[in-house]
C-alpha positions as CSV (number, residue, x, y, z in Angstrom):
1,X,132.5,115.3,43.9
2,X,131.8,117.3,47.0
3,X,130.1,115.4,49.8
4,X,129.0,116.3,53.3
5,X,131.9,115.6,55.8
6,X,130.5,117.6,58.8
7,X,129.0,116.3,62.1
8,X,126.3,113.8,61.2
9,X,124.5,113.6,64.6
10,X,124.0,117.3,64.4
11,X,122.0,116.9,61.2
12,X,120.0,114.0,62.7
13,X,119.1,115.9,65.8
14,X,117.9,118.9,63.7
15,X,116.2,117.0,60.9
16,X,115.1,113.7,62.4
17,X,116.1,110.2,61.4
18,X,118.3,110.0,58.2
19,X,119.2,106.3,57.8
20,X,121.1,106.9,54.6
21,X,123.5,109.3,56.3
22,X,124.9,107.1,59.1
23,X,124.3,103.6,60.6
24,X,124.8,104.9,64.1
25,X,122.2,106.7,66.3
26,X,122.7,109.5,68.8
27,X,122.4,108.6,72.4
28,X,119.8,111.2,73.5
29,X,116.3,111.7,72.4
30,X,115.6,113.8,69.3
31,X,115.0,117.4,70.3
32,X,111.4,118.5,69.6
33,X,111.2,121.3,66.9
34,X,110.6,124.8,68.2
35,X,106.9,125.6,68.4
36,X,106.9,128.4,65.9
37,X,108.6,127.8,62.5
38,X,108.2,129.9,59.4
39,X,106.8,128.3,56.3
40,X,110.2,128.9,54.6
41,X,112.0,127.0,57.4
42,X,109.6,124.1,57.2
43,X,110.2,123.7,53.5
44,X,113.9,124.2,53.9
45,X,114.1,121.5,56.5
46,X,112.2,119.0,54.3
47,X,114.6,119.8,51.5
48,X,117.6,119.3,53.7
49,X,116.3,116.0,54.9
50,X,116.2,114.8,51.3
51,X,119.6,116.2,50.5
52,X,121.4,114.8,53.4
53,X,119.7,111.4,53.3
54,X,120.7,110.8,49.7
55,X,124.0,112.6,49.9
56,X,123.3,115.1,47.1
57,X,124.7,118.6,46.4
58,X,122.3,121.5,46.0
59,X,122.9,121.5,42.3
60,X,122.2,117.7,41.9
61,X,118.9,118.0,43.9
62,X,117.8,120.9,41.8
63,X,118.5,118.9,38.6
64,X,116.4,116.0,39.9
65,X,113.5,118.4,40.7
66,X,113.7,119.8,37.2
67,X,113.6,116.3,35.6
68,X,110.7,115.3,37.9
69,X,108.8,118.5,36.9
70,X,109.0,117.5,33.2
71,X,107.8,113.9,33.8
72,X,104.2,112.8,33.9
73,X,102.6,112.3,37.3
74,X,103.1,114.0,40.7
75,X,106.4,115.9,40.7
76,X,107.0,114.9,44.4
77,X,106.4,111.2,43.7
78,X,108.5,111.2,40.6
79,X,111.3,112.9,42.4
80,X,111.4,110.2,45.1
81,X,111.4,107.5,42.5
82,X,114.3,109.1,40.7
83,X,116.3,109.3,43.9
84,X,115.4,105.8,45.0
85,X,116.5,104.3,41.7
86,X,120.1,105.6,42.0
87,X,122.7,102.8,42.1
88,X,124.1,103.9,45.5
89,X,120.7,104.0,47.1
90,X,119.8,100.5,45.6
91,X,123.0,99.1,47.2
92,X,122.0,100.6,50.5
93,X,118.4,99.3,50.3
94,X,119.7,95.8,49.4
95,X,121.9,95.8,52.5
96,X,125.1,95.6,50.4
97,X,126.3,98.8,52.1
98,X,125.3,100.1,55.6
99,X,125.0,103.7,54.5
100,X,124.6,105.6,51.2
101,X,128.1,107.2,51.5
102,X,129.6,103.6,51.9
103,X,127.6,102.5,48.8
104,X,128.9,105.5,46.9
105,X,132.4,104.5,47.8
106,X,131.9,100.9,46.7
107,X,130.7,102.2,43.3
108,X,133.5,104.8,42.9
109,X,136.1,102.1,43.7
110,X,134.7,99.9,41.0
111,X,133.5,97.0,43.2
112,X,130.0,96.8,41.6
113,X,128.7,95.4,38.3
114,X,125.4,96.2,36.7
115,X,124.3,93.6,34.1
116,X,127.9,92.3,34.0
117,X,129.6,95.7,33.4
118,X,131.5,97.8,35.9
119,X,129.7,100.9,36.8
120,X,131.6,103.6,38.7
121,X,128.9,106.3,38.7
122,X,126.9,106.4,42.0
123,X,124.1,108.4,40.3
124,X,123.6,105.7,37.6
125,X,119.8,105.3,37.2
126,X,118.8,101.6,37.6
127,X,116.0,100.2,35.6
128,X,113.7,97.2,36.1
129,X,115.4,93.9,35.4
130,X,118.9,95.3,36.2
131,X,121.1,92.8,37.9
132,X,123.5,94.2,40.5
133,X,126.5,92.0,41.6
134,X,129.8,92.3,43.4
135,X,132.9,92.2,41.2
136,X,134.4,88.7,41.1
137,X,137.5,89.7,43.2
138,X,137.7,88.5,46.8
139,X,138.1,92.1,48.1
140,X,134.9,93.3,46.5
141,X,133.0,90.3,47.9
142,X,134.5,90.7,51.4
143,X,133.4,94.4,51.5
144,X,129.8,93.5,50.6
145,X,129.8,90.4,52.8
146,X,130.6,92.5,55.9
147,X,127.6,94.8,55.2
148,X,125.3,91.8,54.6
149,X,126.4,90.2,57.9
150,X,125.4,93.3,59.9
151,X,121.7,93.4,61.1
152,X,119.5,94.8,58.4
153,X,118.0,98.2,58.8
154,X,114.7,97.2,57.2
155,X,112.9,94.0,56.3
156,X,113.8,93.1,52.7
157,X,110.5,91.2,52.3
158,X,108.7,94.6,52.4
159,X,110.7,95.9,49.5
160,X,108.9,94.3,46.6
161,X,110.9,96.3,44.0
162,X,114.1,94.6,45.0
163,X,115.3,90.9,45.4
164,X,118.5,90.0,47.1
165,X,120.5,86.7,46.8
166,X,123.1,87.0,49.6
167,X,124.9,83.8,48.7
168,X,125.8,85.1,45.2
169,X,126.1,88.7,46.3
170,X,123.5,89.6,43.7
171,X,120.5,91.9,43.7
172,X,117.7,92.3,41.2
173,X,115.6,95.4,40.5
174,X,112.1,94.1,40.0
175,X,110.3,97.3,39.3
176,X,110.3,101.1,40.0
177,X,109.6,101.7,43.7
178,X,106.2,102.9,44.8
179,X,106.9,106.3,46.5
180,X,104.8,105.3,49.5
181,X,107.3,102.6,50.4
182,X,110.2,105.1,50.8
183,X,111.1,104.8,54.5
184,X,111.9,108.5,55.0
185,X,109.5,110.6,57.1
186,X,109.1,113.6,55.0
187,X,106.7,115.6,52.8
188,X,108.1,115.7,49.2
189,X,105.6,118.3,48.1
190,X,107.2,120.8,50.4
191,X,110.5,120.2,48.6
192,X,108.9,120.8,45.3
193,X,107.3,124.0,46.7
194,X,110.7,125.1,48.0
195,X,112.2,124.8,44.5
196,X,109.2,126.1,42.6
197,X,110.7,129.6,42.2
198,X,114.0,128.1,40.8
199,X,112.5,125.7,38.2
């Protein structure tokens, strides 16, 4: 699978904070956006924020937009819920990985179990009552333990849709996330508008 390997701080300076892309922060202040931006550029930047935060290719994101368009409810909110319920993102939210690319690597290298079975597909869509654990091997537990020891990016008590048991390296998906609780500063409706001609 192709993934973004370019300069990450460059993306952060242009698009704003992307906690899923890197755990580091650039030294300087974020540059303010230029005063005059076209409507196309505004929509493109919102789409790029979503793409780089979740580490998706253009084709994957378009597929998620099409699925969200067919579902009941607001397309933008359903899109965010679909992306938030990906296995790699759930690991990142639980603190079992410091970034989404690291979570993706944990899943690809078969260190993660979902309901007692090895899942090696980062885009696996988690459902309520799914139990996510580290594989029983010492190496798997050590990798996840290192991430759990680092200071958390967000307060897990605010995430009502997830529960973490750090002693057993176990996470539980309680419910589908409310799209208002997604910690990314963006307007998902602009992403839907950007793709409206392609769907």
